[in-house]
C-alpha positions in Angstrom: 100.1 98.6 136.2 96.9 100.3 137.2 97.5 103.6 138.8 95.8 104.4 142.2 93.1 106.4 140.5 89.4 105.7 141.0 87.2 106.5 138.0 83.5 106.6 138.8 80.9 107.3 136.1 78.9 105.9 133.3 80.4 103.8 130.5 79.3 106.3 127.8 82.3 108.5 128.7 85.0 105.7 128.7 85.2 104.6 125.0 88.6 102.9 125.3 87.4 100.7 128.1 84.1 100.1 126.5 85.8 99.1 123.2 88.2 96.7 125.0 85.4 95.0 126.9 83.4 94.4 123.8 86.2 93.6 121.3 85.6 89.9 121.9 81.9 90.1 121.3 81.7 88.6 117.8 78.7 86.2 117.9 76.4 88.8 116.4 78.7 90.1 113.7 78.2 87.3 111.2 74.5 87.4 111.8 74.2 91.1 110.9 76.6 90.7 107.9 74.4 87.8 106.5 71.2 89.7 107.2 72.5 92.8 105.4 73.6 90.7 102.5 70.1 89.2 102.3 68.7 92.8 102.0 70.9 93.6 99.0 68.8 95.0 96.3 68.9 92.5 93.4 70.3 93.6 90.1 72.0 96.7 91.3 75.6 97.5 90.3 78.1 100.2 91.1 77.3 101.9 87.8 73.6 102.3 88.7 72.4 105.8 89.5 72.0 106.6 93.2 68.7 105.6 94.8 66.4 108.4 95.9 67.2 109.3 99.5 70.7 107.8 99.2 73.6 109.8 100.4 75.6 111.0 97.4 78.9 109.7 98.8 77.5 106.2 99.4 78.2 103.2 97.2 75.2 102.7 94.9 75.3 98.9 95.1 75.4 98.5 98.8 72.5 98.0 101.2 71.6 101.1 103.2 72.2 100.4 106.9 71.6 102.6 109.9 72.9 101.6 113.3 71.3 103.2 116.3 73.6 103.6 119.3 76.7 102.7 117.3 79.2 103.3 120.1 82.7 102.8 119.0 81.7 101.4 115.6 82.1 97.6 116.3 79.1 96.6 114.1 79.1 99.6 111.7 82.7 99.2 110.6 82.2 95.5 109.9 79.1 96.1 107.7 80.9 99.0 105.9 83.9 96.7 105.2 81.4 94.2 103.7 80.5 96.9 101.1 77.3 98.3 102.6 76.4 101.9 102.9 76.4 102.5 106.7 75.4 105.4 108.9 76.0 105.1 112.7 74.4 107.5 115.2 75.2 107.9 118.9 74.7 110.7 121.5 78.2 110.2 123.0 80.8 112.5 121.6 83.5 110.4 123.3 82.3 107.2 121.6 82.1 108.8 118.2 85.5 110.5 118.6 87.0 107.1 119.4 85.2 105.5 116.5 86.6 108.1 114.2 90.2 107.7 115.4 89.9 103.9 115.5 88.5 103.7 112.0 90.6 106.4 110.3 93.7 106.8 112.5 94.8 110.4 113.0 92.9 111.5 109.9 89.6 110.9 111.8 87.9 114.2 112.4 87.4 115.1 116.1 83.9 115.0 117.4 82.2 118.3 117.5 78.6 119.2 118.1 77.5 120.8 114.9 73.8 120.4 115.1 71.5 117.5 115.9 72.4 115.4 112.9 75.7 116.9 111.8 78.2 114.4 110.3 81.0 113.7 112.7 83.4 111.9 110.5 83.6 110.5 106.9 85.7 107.4 107.6 85.0 106.1 104.1 82.5 107.0 101.4 80.2 104.3 102.7 80.6 104.9 106.5 79.4 108.0 108.2 79.2 108.8 111.9 76.6 111.2 113.1 75.9 112.6 116.6 72.2 112.1 117.1 69.7 110.8 119.6 67.9 107.5 118.6 64.7 109.0 120.1 64.8 112.2 117.9 66.6 112.1 114.6 65.7 113.2 111.1 68.4 112.2 108.6 66.5 112.8 105.4 67.3 109.3 104.2 65.6 105.9 104.3 67.4 102.6 105.0 67.0 99.0 104.0 68.2 97.8 107.4 68.1 99.5 110.8 70.0 97.8 113.7 69.8 98.5 117.4 72.3 95.9 118.8 74.0 94.8 122.0 70.9 95.4 124.2 71.0 99.1 123.3 67.3 99.2 123.9 68.1 98.9 127.6 69.3 102.5 127.6 65.7 103.6 126.8 64.2 103.8 130.3 60.6 104.9 129.6 57.8 103.8 127.3 57.9 107.3 125.7 61.6 106.8 125.0 60.8 103.4 123.4 57.9 104.9 121.4 60.1 107.8 120.1 62.8 105.4 119.0 60.4 103.1 117.2 58.7 106.0 115.6 62.0 107.5 114.3 63.1 104.1 113.0 59.8 103.5 111.2 60.0 106.9 109.4 63.6 106.0 108.3 62.7 102.6 106.9 62.7 102.2 103.1 59.8 100.3 101.6 60.2 96.7 102.6 63.0 97.7 105.0 63.7 95.9 108.2 64.3 97.0 111.8 66.4 94.5 113.9 66.7 94.8 117.6 68.8 92.8 120.1 67.5 92.3 123.6 69.4 90.7 126.4 66.8 88.7 128.3 68.9 87.6 131.2 69.4 83.9 130.7 72.6 82.3 131.9 75.8 84.0 132.9 74.3 87.0 134.5 75.4 88.2 137.9 72.5 87.6 140.3 70.6 90.4 142.0 72.5 91.4 145.1 74.7 88.4 144.9 77.9 90.3 145.6 80.9 90.7 143.3 80.9 88.2 140.5 84.0 87.9 138.3 83.3 88.3 134.6 86.6 88.2 132.7 90.1 89.6 132.3 90.2 92.7 130.2 93.3 94.0 128.3 93.0 97.8 128.1 95.6 100.4 127.5 98.5 98.0 128.0 97.0 96.8 131.3 95.4 93.5 132.4 92.3 94.2 134.5 90.1 91.8 136.4 86.5 92.6 135.7 83.9 92.1 138.5 80.2 92.9 138.4 77.6 93.8 141.0 74.0 93.7 139.8 70.9 95.2 141.5 67.3 94.9 140.3 64.8 97.7 140.9 61.1 97.8 140.0 57.7 96.1 140.2 56.1 92.9 139.1 56.5 91.2 135.8 53.4 92.6 134.1 53.7 93.7 130.5 54.6 97.4 131.1 56.3 97.1 134.4 59.2 99.5 135.0 62.1 97.1 136.0 65.7 98.3 135.9 69.0 96.8 136.6 71.9 98.9 138.0 75.3 97.4 137.1 78.5 98.4 138.8 81.6 97.2 137.2 84.9 97.0 139.1 88.3 96.7 137.3 91.2 95.6 139.4 94.8 95.9 138.2 97.7 93.8 139.4 98.8 96.1 142.2 97.1 95.0 145.4 96.9 98.5 147.0 95.5 100.3 143.9 92.0 101.6 143.9 89.7 99.8 141.3 88.3 101.6 138.4 84.5 101.7 138.9 81.9 102.1 136.2 78.2 102.3 136.6 75.4 101.5 134.1 71.6 101.7 134.4 69.5 99.6 132.0 65.8 99.0 131.8 64.8 95.3 131.6 62.4 94.9 128.7 60.5 91.8 127.6 59.9 90.8 124.0 56.2 91.1 124.5 56.6 94.6 125.9 58.7 95.7 122.9 56.2 94.2 120.5 53.3 96.2 122.1 55.1 99.5 122.1 56.4 99.0 118.5 52.9 98.1 117.3 51.6 101.4 118.8 54.4 103.1 116.8 53.2 101.5 113.5 55.6 98.6 113.3 54.8 94.9 112.8 56.9 92.1 114.3 57.6 89.5 111.6 60.2 87.3 113.4 61.5 86.7 116.9 64.7 84.6 117.4 66.3 83.2 120.5 69.9 83.7 119.7 72.1 84.7 116.8 71.4 81.6 114.6 72.9 82.5 111.2 70.5 80.0 109.6 67.8 82.6 110.2 70.0 85.6 109.2 67.9 86.4 106.1 65.2 88.8 105.1 61.8 87.4 106.2 59.5 86.8 103.2 57.0 89.2 104.6 59.4 92.2 104.1 59.1 91.9 100.4 56.1 94.3 100.8 54.8 96.5 103.6 52.8 94.5 106.1 49.1 95.2 106.3 47.9 97.2 109.4 46.3 94.1 110.9 49.2 91.8 110.4 50.1 91.8 114.1 47.0 90.0 115.0 47.2 87.5 112.0 50.9 86.9 112.2 52.0 83.3 111.8 52.4 81.3 115.0 56.2 81.4 114.8 56.1 85.2 114.8 53.7 85.3 117.8 55.7 82.9 119.9 58.4 85.4 120.7 59.5 84.7 124.3 63.1 83.5 124.4 63.8 80.2 126.3 65.0 80.7 129.9 68.5 79.5 129.0 68.9 81.8 126.1 70.5 85.2 127.0 69.6 86.8 123.6 66.4 87.6 121.7 66.4 89.3 118.3 63.2 90.9 116.9 62.6 91.9 113.3 60.0 94.5 112.4 58.6 96.0 109.2 56.5 99.2 108.7 52.9 99.1 107.9 51.3 99.6 104.5 51.6 103.2 103.3 54.8 104.0 105.3 57.1 103.7 102.3 
């Protein structure tokens, strides 16, 4: 049963609870797995020499994947298990330590800050965890696929944060590489602004069954392209003991729009080549335009399907795919 202890703070410092909340989120995993497979370099085998910029421990035949804000390794571990060469970065020592223990048992190396981009754990030759900030990292490698999933972009609260992330991602894309970003647009199933406690789900964590409730508050201005709108989420977890204090977790996210992301990414030298409303695996493939670097004016001349990027009102997810401009590789 839940002890009468009140835990108040951000989710970043509670990896076990974060992991247990998101362990049932699976709708994006097959999408990323298929997308990574579509990026697989044709004709390469395990006997081929390493690619320039490839980490020496990585499997030579896998796709080079970088996950920004990897958290407890939910996506990174799946892609590594599929045979891809994966690097996951996160700023939270607690999240990375949990990922190391979860992925390698007691053999996982404890998280230590050993420099901005020091490896935290080598869970397998093709999976590395690195403590680094998605706004300021320099890994000395380039990647075929860079992923920022599970609305991780919401943790970037300012346009300068966004621009820094997009710039770092562009500099780490291999020629013809793809940046894929998931945005939670709202849609259905979101607790209304100021609507009181809304029950989300039952969560099994640490041998306990917790009832998860959410309170959502929206702050900010109008809905213009670069408006600063934020949502403050407070999550309450109640155990089965009526008199016990709930565990309380807070989370602040910026509400972005697809058009806003496209504008900031364009300023950072990235071109949107596809926008999807939902994780439809039928579209989990490398866009044809990523076979080469997009020309600098491709944003203005993009096909209509690339320009129509606003997700339907009833779709909670939007997935954007970007490539670097000519000369970046």
